[in-house]
N, C-alpha and C positions, 0 to 999 in steps of 0.2 A: 611215448618215445623212450627208448632206452638210453643209458649213458654211453658215451663213446670211450670205452675202456679196453677195446680190443681192436686188432687190425681189421680194416675193411680191405679186402683183397679182391681183385678182378684179374684173373690170369688171362693170358692170350686166348681169345675166342669166347671168353665169358661176357655176359651182359645180356640186356633185353633190347631187341631191335624195335624201333618205332619208325614206321614209314609215314612221315608227316613233314611236309616241307623239305623233302629229301629223306635221306637215310641217316638215322641217328642210332647209335649204339650206346645205351645207358649202361655205364660201367660201374658206378658206385652211386647209391642214392642217399638222400638226406636221412632216410630211416636207418641206414647202416652207420651213420656218423653222428647220431643224436642231433641232426639238423645242421651240423657245422659246415658240411660241403657236399657237393654233388659233382660227378665227373661223367662226361659223355664224349663220344667221338662223333663228328659230323663229316659225312662224305658229301662233297659239294661239286656238282658238275661245273665245267668251264663256263664262265659268264654268270653264274648264279650266286645268290646270297640273299640274306633278309633285307627288308626295307629299313629305312631309318627308324630307330626305336630307342626307348629309354626303359631301363630296369630301375624300379624304385627300391627293390629289396636286396639285390645282390651285386657284388663285385664279380667281374669275370676275368679269367686268365685264359688266353688262347696260345697254344703252341702249334705251329705249322708242322704237321707230320709228313705231308707231301704236297707238292704243288707250289703255287705262288698266289698270295692273297693281298688284296688292298684292304686297309682298315681306315675308316673315317671315324674320328672321335672328336666331338666338338668341332673345333676349327682346324684340326690336324689331319694329315693323311700320311700314311706310311705303307710301303709294300714290303712284305716279308716272305721269304722262301723257307724251305725245309729247315727246321731247327730254330727259326725265329719265334720270339715270344713277345706278347703284348698283354699288359694288365690294364683293365678298364674299370674305373670306379663307378659305382651305382650313381644314377642321376644324370649322366651325361648322354646326349644324343650320339648314337653311333650306329654303324653298320659295317658289314664286311662283304667282300665279293671275291670269288675265285677269278683273278685276272690272268690266269695262265691259259694254256691251250688244251689242257687235259684235266681230268677229274683230280681234285685235291682233297686232303683230309686234315681236319683240325681236332686237337684234343682241347676240350673246354672244361675248366674247373670253375665252379660257381660257389661263392661263399657269401652268406650261408647257403646251404643246399635247399632244394625244393623246386627250383625252376626246371630241373631235369625231368620233372613230371609233366611239363607242358606238352612235350611231343607225344607221349603215349596217350594223353587225354585228347589231343587233337585227332589222333588216329582212331581212338575209340568212338568219339562223338561225330566225326565226319561233318564238321560245320559246313553250311551252305552259305557262301557269300561273306563279304568282309565284315559285316555287322556281327555275325555269329563268331567269327574268328576273333574280332576285337573284344567281344564279351568274355570269351575264354581267356584271352590274354590278360584282361583286367583282373581276373581271378588270381593271376600270378604277379600282379604289379607291373605288367608290361603294357606300354603305350606305344602305338605306331604313330609316327610323325609324318608330315608332308615332306617330300623329297627335295623341295626347293633349296638350291645352293649346294647340293651334293651331287657332284658329277662323277661318272665312271672314269677310271684311269684310261689314259690314251694307249 
């Protein structure tokens, strides 16, 4: 990995698309920032979002680019609309869901970087069933948790 001594730039329309658990546009990778961060955009249909999970390796920052999203983080819940931002530390159970009525978009910054590679790898490997998905997730320090006690927004 190179040192991070230059600007990592992703102009409008730049990035690598990964169609895995929705549409993800990988804007800046860990390889471009000497591992310090990764940046992606997630396009999320109404009612969709990942299951409850924990990242062991990275903190996440979400900025709502469009739509309305609910975020569950440990015992907290918050709804954010366009322009809203939430930062989540590694190690806490969390999930998000597009609680609006139309497609929404999130900008996600991961630090350190690396997890942005999860979506292209899922797309490339095409895992069959939860066991294979969980095995790939484990390679990235991601663990899926039971959904108990986490309800969708009314």
